[in-house]
N, CA and C of each residue as an Amber inpcrd file, in Angstrom:
protein
   570
  97.7870000  52.4880000 128.4090000  97.8980000  53.7820000 129.0730000
  99.3090000  53.9040000 129.6430000  99.9830000  54.9690000 129.2580000
 101.3230000  55.2480000 129.7660000 101.1940000  56.2270000 130.9220000
 101.8880000  55.9460000 132.0070000 101.8510000  56.7990000 133.1890000
 103.2560000  57.3310000 133.4480000 103.3550000  58.6450000 133.6260000
 104.6250000  59.2920000 133.9410000 104.4120000  60.2530000 135.0990000
 105.4210000  60.3200000 135.9550000 105.3870000  61.2570000 137.0790000
 106.6990000  62.0120000 137.1490000 106.6170000  63.2220000 137.6770000
 107.8110000  64.0410000 137.8850000 107.5740000  64.8750000 139.1250000
 108.4870000  64.7680000 140.0650000 108.3630000  65.5090000 141.3130000
 109.6320000  66.3170000 141.5550000 109.4600000  67.6310000 141.6830000
 110.5750000  68.5310000 141.9740000 110.1600000  69.4230000 143.1400000
 111.0320000  70.3300000 143.5350000 110.6740000  71.2960000 144.5690000
 109.6240000  72.2830000 144.0790000 109.4640000  72.3680000 142.7420000
 108.5350000  73.3350000 142.1630000 107.2000000  72.7330000 141.7480000
 107.2170000  71.4660000 141.3130000 105.9890000  70.8420000 140.8140000
 105.9400000  69.3630000 141.1580000 104.7120000  68.8690000 141.3210000
 104.4510000  67.4370000 141.4410000 103.4060000  67.1110000 140.3730000
 103.8190000  66.2840000 139.4030000 102.9910000  66.0720000 138.2160000
 102.8060000  64.5910000 137.9540000 101.5830000  64.2400000 137.5710000
 101.2600000  62.8890000 137.1150000 100.4900000  63.0120000 135.8050000
 100.9230000  62.2430000 134.8130000 100.2830000  62.2360000 133.5040000
  99.9480000  60.8010000 133.1310000  98.7350000  60.5920000 132.6620000
  98.3180000  59.3210000 132.0630000  97.9290000  59.6340000 130.6250000
  98.4940000  58.8830000 129.6720000  98.2930000  59.1890000 128.2630000
  98.0580000  57.9200000 127.4690000  97.0160000  57.9420000 126.6430000
  96.7360000  56.8730000 125.6840000  96.7720000  57.5080000 124.3030000
  97.8160000  57.1990000 123.5320000  98.0380000  57.8460000 122.2380000
  96.8740000  57.6180000 121.2810000  96.3670000  56.4140000 121.2200000
  95.2510000  56.1010000 120.3210000  93.9700000  56.0100000 121.1390000
  93.5570000  57.1430000 121.6520000  92.3850000  57.1990000 122.5100000
  91.1780000  57.7810000 121.7930000  90.3190000  58.4080000 122.5660000
  89.0820000  58.9880000 122.0550000  89.0070000  60.4930000 122.2810000
  90.0510000  61.0670000 122.8490000  90.0320000  62.5000000 123.1230000
  89.4020000  62.8550000 124.4480000  89.3910000  61.9130000 125.3800000
  88.8420000  62.1610000 126.7160000  89.9540000  62.7000000 127.6050000
  89.5850000  63.6120000 128.5080000  90.6130000  64.1890000 129.3710000
  90.0680000  64.5480000 130.7380000  90.9960000  64.5740000 131.6730000
  90.7580000  65.1180000 133.0040000  92.0100000  65.9190000 133.3430000
  91.8740000  67.2300000 133.3830000  93.0280000  68.1160000 133.4940000
  92.8800000  69.0030000 134.7230000  93.9090000  69.0280000 135.5690000
  93.9250000  69.9190000 136.7280000  95.3660000  70.3470000 136.9860000
  95.7390000  71.4920000 136.3920000  97.1000000  72.0010000 136.5680000
  97.1590000  73.1740000 137.5280000  96.0020000  73.6930000 137.9140000
  95.9910000  74.9020000 138.7240000  96.0970000  76.1690000 137.8970000
  96.1540000  76.0190000 136.5650000  96.2600000  77.1600000 135.6480000
  95.0750000  77.0450000 134.6830000  94.0310000  77.8180000 134.9380000
  92.7570000  77.6480000 134.2430000  92.8260000  77.6550000 132.7290000
  93.4300000  78.6670000 132.1370000  93.4940000  78.7460000 130.6770000
  94.3100000  77.5800000 130.1110000  95.3660000  77.2150000 130.7960000
  96.2040000  76.0850000 130.3670000  95.3980000  74.7820000 130.4080000
  94.5790000  74.5890000 131.4390000  93.6930000  73.4190000 131.4880000
  92.8100000  73.3780000 130.2410000  92.2560000  74.5170000 129.8800000
  91.3970000  74.6320000 128.6970000  92.1730000  74.2450000 127.4350000
  93.4320000  74.6800000 127.3310000  94.2500000  74.3570000 126.1590000
  94.5700000  72.8580000 126.1010000  94.8690000  72.2550000 127.2480000
  95.1700000  70.8180000 127.2630000  93.9320000  69.9810000 126.9600000
  92.7620000  70.4350000 127.3870000  91.5250000  69.7460000 127.0180000
  91.3220000  69.7930000 125.5140000  91.5810000  70.9500000 124.9070000
  91.4670000  71.0850000 123.4440000  92.5000000  70.2060000 122.7460000
  93.7230000  70.1840000 123.2630000  94.7740000  69.3290000 122.7030000
  94.3440000  67.8690000 122.7160000  93.8700000  67.3870000 123.8460000
  93.4180000  66.0020000 123.9820000  92.2990000  65.6910000 123.0000000
  91.3130000  66.5600000 122.9480000  90.1380000  66.3530000 122.0930000
  90.5190000  66.2600000 120.6180000  91.3620000  67.1600000 120.1640000
  91.6690000  67.2290000 118.7360000  92.8000000  66.3000000 118.3100000
  93.6220000  65.8690000 119.2550000  94.6390000  64.8530000 118.9470000
  94.0610000  63.4460000 119.0590000  92.8650000  63.3270000 119.6510000
  92.2500000  62.0360000 119.9770000  93.1500000  61.2240000 120.8990000
  93.7690000  61.9420000 121.8280000  94.6050000  61.3360000 122.8610000
  93.8280000  61.4040000 124.1670000  93.7320000  60.2850000 124.8710000
  93.1650000  60.3180000 126.2130000  94.2600000  60.8280000 127.1370000
  93.9380000  61.8390000 127.9360000  94.9560000  62.5320000 128.7170000
  94.4200000  62.9180000 130.0810000  95.0740000  62.4210000 131.1020000
  94.7820000  62.8280000 132.4690000  96.0400000  63.5010000 133.0080000
  95.8740000  64.7130000 133.5290000  97.0030000  65.4800000 134.0460000
  96.6270000  66.0520000 135.4000000  97.4850000  65.8180000 136.3830000
  97.3490000  66.5230000 137.6580000  98.6860000  67.1620000 137.9770000
  98.6160000  68.4030000 138.4140000  99.8350000  69.1550000 138.7240000
  99.5830000  70.0080000 139.9550000 100.4670000  69.8800000 140.9130000
 100.5040000  70.8000000 142.0370000 101.8130000  71.5710000 141.8810000
 101.6800000  72.8670000 141.6080000 102.8640000  73.6670000 141.3290000
 102.9250000  74.9120000 142.1660000 104.0530000  75.5950000 142.0570000
 104.2840000  76.8120000 142.8280000 103.6670000  78.0260000 142.1210000
 102.3600000  77.9240000 141.8910000 101.6550000  78.9930000 141.1720000
 101.5510000  80.2770000 142.0090000 101.8920000  80.1980000 143.2920000
 101.9410000  81.4270000 144.0950000 103.1020000  82.3200000 143.6240000
 104.0720000  81.7260000 142.9270000 105.1610000  82.5090000 142.3280000
 104.7040000  82.9850000 140.9560000 104.4490000  82.0440000 140.0710000
 103.7860000  82.2820000 138.7890000 103.5000000  80.9200000 138.1750000
 103.0200000  80.8960000 136.9300000 102.5830000  79.6410000 136.3160000
 103.6660000  78.9660000 135.4730000 104.8320000  79.6020000 135.3620000
 105.8760000  79.1220000 134.4580000 106.2740000  77.6700000 134.7290000
 106.6190000  77.3470000 135.9620000 107.0900000  75.9880000 136.2690000
 106.0260000  74.9440000 135.9770000 104.7830000  75.2430000 136.3140000
 103.7090000  74.2740000 136.0740000 103.5270000  74.0270000 134.5850000
 103.4810000  75.0760000 133.7850000 103.2470000  74.9270000 132.3480000
 104.4110000  74.1850000 131.6950000 105.6300000  74.6100000 131.9760000
 106.7990000  73.9650000 131.3640000 106.9320000  72.5060000 131.8010000
 106.7780000  72.2530000 133.0800000 106.9680000  70.8890000 133.5880000
 105.8730000  69.9400000 133.1230000 104.6520000  70.4280000 133.0030000
 103.5900000  69.5830000 132.4380000 103.9490000  69.2130000 131.0000000
 104.4770000  70.1670000 130.2390000 104.9380000  69.8690000 128.8840000
 105.9990000  68.7840000 128.8720000 106.9240000  68.8460000 129.8040000
 107.9820000  67.8320000 129.8980000 107.3890000  66.4580000 130.1500000
 106.4460000  66.3620000 131.0820000 105.9030000  65.0490000 131.4600000
 104.9960000  64.4880000 130.3670000 104.1850000  65.3340000 129.7340000
 103.3920000  64.8570000 128.5960000 104.3290000  64.3400000 127.5100000
 105.4070000  65.0670000 127.2740000 106.3700000  64.6650000 126.2460000
 107.0400000  63.3380000 126.5660000 107.3410000  63.1080000 127.8250000
 107.9340000  61.8220000 128.2150000 106.9880000  60.6750000 127.8590000
 105.7060000  60.8670000 128.1200000 104.7100000  59.8340000 127.7800000
 104.5730000  59.6970000 126.2690000 104.5500000  60.8170000 125.5490000
 104.4600000  60.7610000 124.0930000 105.6540000  60.0190000 123.4900000
 106.8400000  60.3220000 123.9640000 108.0400000  59.6710000 123.4290000
 107.9690000  58.1610000 123.6210000 107.5150000  57.7350000 124.7780000
 107.3900000  56.2930000 125.0210000 106.3530000  55.6650000 124.0960000
 105.2890000  56.4120000 123.8120000 104.2230000  55.8810000 122.9510000
 104.6270000  55.8580000 121.4790000 105.4530000  56.7990000 121.0560000
 105.7810000  56.9500000 119.6320000 106.9850000  56.1150000 119.2000000
 108.0300000  56.0850000 120.0020000 109.2930000  55.4570000 119.5840000
 109.4650000  54.0880000 120.2240000 110.0970000  53.1310000 119.5160000
 110.6260000  53.2570000 118.1570000 109.4770000  53.3700000 117.1610000
 109.6850000  54.2160000 116.1860000 108.6130000  54.5640000 115.2610000
 108.5710000  53.5940000 114.0850000 107.3780000  53.0990000 113.8080000
 107.1500000  52.2900000 112.6110000 105.6490000  52.2070000 112.3550000
 105.3280000  52.0030000 111.0800000 103.9390000  51.8260000 110.6370000
 103.0380000  53.0070000 110.9870000 103.6200000  54.2220000 110.9330000
 102.8390000  55.4490000 111.0720000 103.2560000  56.4110000 109.9700000
 102.4330000  57.3990000 109.7290000 102.6970000  58.3590000 108.6610000
 103.9770000  59.1680000 108.8750000 104.3100000  59.5000000 110.1120000
 105.4840000  60.2720000 110.5190000 105.2870000  61.7720000 110.3650000
 104.7790000  62.2460000 109.2380000 104.5830000  63.6690000 108.9940000
 103.1150000  64.0330000 109.1760000 102.8720000  65.2070000 109.7270000
 101.5060000  65.6910000 109.8500000 101.4860000  67.2040000 109.7690000
 100.3860000  67.7260000 109.2940000 100.2450000  69.1800000 109.3000000
  98.7720000  69.5430000 109.4320000  98.5560000  70.7640000 109.8730000
  97.1900000  71.2470000 110.0510000  97.2040000  72.7590000 110.0780000
  96.1240000  73.3310000 109.6040000  95.8470000  74.7550000 109.7810000
  94.5240000  74.8250000 110.5130000  94.5140000  75.5090000 111.6270000
  93.2880000  75.6630000 112.4070000  92.9220000  77.1380000 112.4430000
  91.6630000  77.4060000 112.1370000  91.1600000  78.7760000 112.2220000
  90.1770000  78.8700000 113.3820000  90.2320000  79.9790000 114.0470000
  89.2580000  80.3240000 115.0830000  88.8870000  81.7800000 114.8480000
  87.7250000  81.9930000 114.2610000  87.2840000  83.3380000 113.8900000
  88.3640000  84.0200000 113.0500000  88.9570000  85.1020000 113.5480000
  89.9370000  85.8480000 112.7560000  91.3270000  85.2360000 112.7840000
  91.5440000  84.2630000 113.6500000  92.8810000  83.6870000 113.8390000
  93.0800000  82.4490000 112.9740000  94.2910000  82.3040000 112.4690000
  94.6790000  81.1290000 111.6910000  96.1120000  80.7750000 112.0620000
  96.3170000  79.5330000 112.4990000  97.6460000  79.0680000 112.9120000
  97.9070000  77.7230000 112.2640000  99.1150000  77.5570000 111.7360000
  99.4970000  76.2910000 111.1120000 100.5250000  75.5720000 111.9800000
 100.5300000  74.2470000 111.8490000 101.5580000  73.4270000 112.4710000
 101.9700000  72.3490000 111.4830000 103.2640000  72.3100000 111.1950000
 103.8600000  71.2440000 110.3830000 104.7410000  70.4340000 111.3130000
 104.6650000  69.1050000 111.2130000 105.3080000  68.2460000 112.1950000
 105.9910000  67.0570000 111.5470000 107.1100000  66.6690000 112.1410000
 107.8560000  65.4730000 111.7470000 108.2260000  64.7280000 113.0220000
 107.8070000  63.4780000 113.1160000 108.1970000  62.6320000 114.2550000
 109.5980000  62.0980000 113.9670000 110.5410000  63.0010000 113.9480000
 111.8820000  62.7290000 113.4360000 112.8340000  62.1130000 114.4530000
 112.4730000  62.1510000 115.7300000 113.3790000  61.7520000 116.8030000
 114.5440000  62.7430000 116.9130000 114.3760000  63.9060000 116.2750000
 115.3430000  65.0060000 116.3410000 114.5580000  66.2710000 116.6860000
 114.6220000  66.7290000 117.9160000 113.7740000  67.8460000 118.3340000
 114.1740000  69.1700000 117.7030000 113.1490000  69.8960000 117.2910000
 113.3530000  71.2490000 116.7900000 112.0140000  71.9770000 116.8790000
 112.0570000  73.2120000 117.3110000 110.8440000  74.0290000 117.3570000
 111.0810000  75.3390000 116.6290000 110.2450000  75.6090000 115.6430000
 110.1590000  76.9290000 115.0400000 108.8120000  77.4810000 115.4790000
 108.8260000  78.5550000 116.2330000 107.6050000  79.1090000 116.8180000
 107.4980000  80.5710000 116.4290000 106.5490000  80.8910000 115.5870000
 106.3310000  82.2650000 115.1500000 104.8680000  82.6160000 115.4090000
 104.5960000  82.8820000 116.6760000 103.2480000  83.2430000 117.1140000
 103.3890000  84.5240000 117.9420000 103.4290000  85.6610000 117.2540000
 103.7390000  86.9240000 117.9330000 102.5470000  87.5170000 118.6870000
 102.2750000  86.9530000 119.8420000 101.2630000  87.5270000 120.7340000
 101.9450000  87.8580000 122.0550000 101.4270000  88.8480000 122.7270000
 101.9850000  89.2110000 124.0290000 100.8420000  89.6170000 124.9430000
 101.1640000  89.6870000 126.2070000 100.1560000  90.0480000 127.1870000
  99.6010000  88.8240000 127.8850000  98.3660000  88.9200000 128.3050000
  97.7470000  87.8430000 129.0800000  96.4090000  87.4480000 128.4670000
  96.0530000  86.1930000 128.7110000  94.7000000  85.7060000 128.4840000
  94.2090000  85.3200000 129.8740000  93.3140000  86.1260000 130.4300000
  92.9710000  85.9490000 131.8380000  94.2280000  86.2110000 132.6600000
  94.6310000  85.2210000 133.4590000  95.8650000  85.3340000 134.2360000
  97.0460000  84.6540000 133.5600000  96.8340000  84.0940000 132.3690000
  97.8510000  83.3020000 131.6750000  98.7640000  84.2020000 130.8510000
 100.0630000  84.1560000 131.1210000 101.0420000  84.8850000 130.3190000
 101.1840000  84.1920000 128.9730000 100.9160000  84.9120000 127.8900000
 100.9210000  84.2880000 126.5630000 102.2840000  83.7020000 126.1990000
 103.3680000  84.2320000 126.7550000 104.7010000  83.6890000 126.4610000
 104.8550000  82.2480000 126.9580000 103.9890000  81.8240000 127.8690000
 104.0730000  80.4510000 128.3780000 103.6420000  79.4190000 127.3500000
 102.8750000  79.8230000 126.3410000 102.5130000  78.8810000 125.2790000
 103.7720000  78.3820000 124.5810000 104.6780000  79.2950000 124.2630000
 105.9360000  78.8840000 123.6300000 106.7520000  77.9890000 124.5540000
 106.7660000  78.2920000 125.8430000 107.4930000  77.4490000 126.8030000
 106.9280000  76.0320000 126.8190000 105.5950000  75.9160000 126.7580000
 104.9760000  74.5950000 126.7150000 105.3980000  73.8450000 125.4540000
 105.2770000  74.5010000 124.3060000 105.6190000  73.8190000 123.0540000
 107.0990000  73.4510000 123.0060000 107.9650000  74.3080000 123.5310000
 109.3950000  73.9760000 123.5720000 109.6160000  72.7330000 124.4410000
 108.9740000  72.6890000 125.5960000 109.1350000  71.5420000 126.5040000
 108.6240000  70.2610000 125.8640000 107.4760000  70.3280000 125.2200000
 106.8920000  69.1070000 124.6470000 107.6850000  68.6310000 123.4340000
 108.1230000  69.5620000 122.5940000 108.8630000  69.1970000 121.3840000
 110.2320000  68.6080000 121.7340000 110.9690000  69.2650000 122.6040000
 112.3210000  68.7990000 122.9020000 112.3240000  67.5030000 123.6960000
 111.3460000  67.3000000 124.5450000 111.3300000  66.0820000 125.3550000
 110.6400000  64.9080000 124.6750000 109.8780000  65.1670000 123.6070000
 109.2960000  64.0620000 122.8270000 110.0480000  63.8610000 121.5150000
 111.0460000  64.6950000 121.2790000 111.9270000  64.5760000 120.1090000
 111.1570000  64.7110000 118.7930000 110.2560000  65.6900000 118.7730000
 109.4460000  66.0070000 117.5970000 109.9840000  67.2960000 116.9810000
 109.9350000  67.3950000 115.6700000 110.2160000  68.6500000 114.9690000
 108.8730000  69.2860000 114.6400000 108.6740000  70.5300000 115.0750000
 107.4040000  71.2020000 114.8080000 107.6360000  72.6580000 114.4570000
 106.8920000  73.1210000 113.4650000 106.8830000  74.5240000 113.0700000
 105.4660000  75.0300000 113.2970000 105.3260000  75.9780000 114.2110000
 104.0190000  76.5380000 114.5630000 104.0350000  78.0090000 114.1670000
 103.1430000  78.3740000 113.2560000 103.1960000  79.7200000 112.6660000
 101.8030000  80.3430000 112.6440000 101.7060000  81.5290000 113.2100000
 100.4630000  82.2880000 113.1200000 100.4050000  82.9360000 111.7420000
  99.3390000  82.6610000 111.0250000  99.1610000  83.2840000 109.7140000
  98.4400000  84.6240000 109.8230000  97.4780000  84.6860000 110.7490000
  96.7870000  85.9230000 111.0510000  96.0970000  85.7750000 112.3970000
  95.6880000  86.9120000 112.9380000  94.9310000  86.8790000 114.1790000
  95.1950000  88.0900000 115.0450000  94.2170000  88.4240000 115.8710000
  94.3350000  89.5410000 116.7980000  94.0050000  89.1170000 118.2210000
  92.9980000  88.2770000 118.3640000  92.5350000  87.8800000 119.6870000
  93.4930000  86.8410000 120.2640000  94.1520000  87.1670000 121.3650000
  95.1670000  86.2780000 121.9630000  94.6030000  84.9000000 122.2950000
  93.3970000  84.8640000 122.8440000  92.7730000  83.5840000 123.1770000
  92.6290000  82.7340000 121.9140000  92.0910000  83.3130000 120.8640000
  91.8940000  82.5720000 119.6160000  93.2180000  82.0890000 119.0320000
  94.2230000  82.9540000 119.0290000  95.5190000  82.5950000 118.4330000
  96.1560000  81.4330000 119.1840000  96.2160000  81.5100000 120.4980000
  96.8620000  80.4420000 121.2680000  96.0620000  79.1580000 121.1830000
  94.7520000  79.2500000 121.2520000  93.9400000  78.0400000 121.1370000
  94.0990000  77.4050000 119.7560000  94.1720000  78.2170000 118.7190000
  94.4020000  77.6800000 117.3750000  95.7620000  76.9840000 117.2940000
  96.7720000  77.5110000 117.9910000  98.1010000  76.8710000 118.0030000
  98.0330000  75.5020000 118.6700000  97.3630000  75.4110000 119.8110000
  97.2400000  74.1200000 120.4990000  96.4780000  73.1110000 119.6390000
  95.4080000  73.5830000 118.9990000  94.6100000  72.6790000 118.1720000
  95.3520000  72.2620000 116.9100000  96.0970000  73.1820000 116.3000000
  96.8770000  72.8320000 115.1110000  97.9460000  71.8020000 115.4600000
  98.6090000  71.9780000 116.5960000  99.6030000  70.9980000 117.0500000
  98.9380000  69.6380000 117.2610000  97.7670000  69.6530000 117.8690000
  97.0350000  68.4120000 118.1490000  96.6620000  67.6750000 116.8650000
  96.0990000  68.3890000 115.9070000  95.6630000  67.7500000 114.6670000
  96.8690000  67.2580000 113.8680000  97.9400000  68.0420000 113.8290000
  99.1560000  67.6020000 113.1320000  99.7080000  66.3280000 113.7760000
  99.7050000  66.2650000 115.0990000 100.1730000  65.0650000 115.7940000
  99.2780000  63.8740000 115.4770000  97.9700000  64.0810000 115.5220000
  97.0310000  62.9940000 115.1990000  97.3020000  62.4460000 113.8010000
  97.5580000  63.3270000 112.8660000  97.8420000  62.8830000 111.4980000
  99.1970000  62.2010000 111.3850000 100.1910000  62.6830000 112.1180000
 101.5360000  62.0870000 112.0610000 101.5640000  60.6770000 112.6390000
 100.7510000  60.4170000 113.6650000 100.7570000  59.0840000 114.2790000
  99.7140000  58.1570000 113.6670000  99.0600000  58.6070000 112.5900000
  98.0960000  57.7480000 111.9110000  98.7840000  56.4770000 111.4440000
  98.1960000  55.3610000 111.7870000  98.7830000  54.0610000 111.4220000
  98.6990000  53.8410000 109.9200000  99.7700000  53.2790000 109.3880000
  99.8330000  52.9180000 107.9830000 100.6530000  51.6420000 107.8940000
  99.9960000  50.5270000 107.6840000 100.6450000  49.2170000 107.6680000
 101.6500000  49.0640000 106.5270000 101.5230000  49.8800000 105.4800000
 102.4580000  49.7760000 104.3530000 103.8150000  50.3980000 104.6690000
 103.8560000  51.2360000 105.6980000 105.1000000  51.8990000 106.0760000
 105.7890000  51.0570000 107.1420000 107.0300000  50.7020000 106.9070000
 107.7870000  50.0450000 107.9760000 108.3860000  51.1580000 108.8220000
 109.6750000  51.3520000 108.7880000 110.2730000  52.5210000 109.4200000
 110.2030000  53.6540000 108.3980000 109.5370000  54.7640000 108.7110000
 109.3250000  55.8100000 107.7150000 110.5610000  56.6900000 107.4990000
 111.6440000  56.0590000 107.0670000 112.8790000  56.7830000 106.8120000
 113.7380000  55.9810000 105.8390000 114.3940000  56.6740000 104.9160000
 115.3240000  55.9830000 104.0160000 116.5610000  55.4970000 104.7570000
 116.8040000  56.0220000 105.9660000 117.9280000  55.5650000 106.7900000
 117.6680000  54.1850000 107.3930000 116.3830000  53.8410000 107.5020000
 116.0200000  52.5720000 108.1200000 115.8600000  52.6540000 109.6230000
 116.0990000  53.8480000 110.1800000 115.9660000  54.0510000 111.6230000
 115.7100000  55.5280000 111.8800000 114.9480000  55.8050000 112.9120000
 114.7420000  57.1960000 113.3350000 115.1440000  57.3180000 114.7880000
């Protein structure tokens, strides 16, 4: 179990993460819909994840969502790198009723995010633009390359949840152990 903490004037966060877990979670960020998304992420990535966050949600949820992404990413980076004996690449398409979202991923140690999920407005009190902020924080701080693309969908809840689940399944597949792979790069290092 990897434990990471981050304390700023805006947020106090503690994350416990087990990369090869069972998908168990305990999430309390103070942002209800975001808690639901992180529970789905944990379940479908098969990562055990405990998150506690006390943030300045009286202002809005931005700092809590972004900073939780940073701290989860710090734990992921420690669990993944140096990378060896894993598949490295993963992808998934997740459908939820009318929504379909894909995620293609490379544990490249070179962060990049392509995010094409054109939803706006709110899901409950959650600003949908914060989903992109979370993915940007997690990708750049865990040094993952990810392309998250909505193929179709209308219901904001379904679209964002499909994005979180697609990211989770792609990650689970990318970190799948493969003893035949040494360092999964022709460079010999990632």
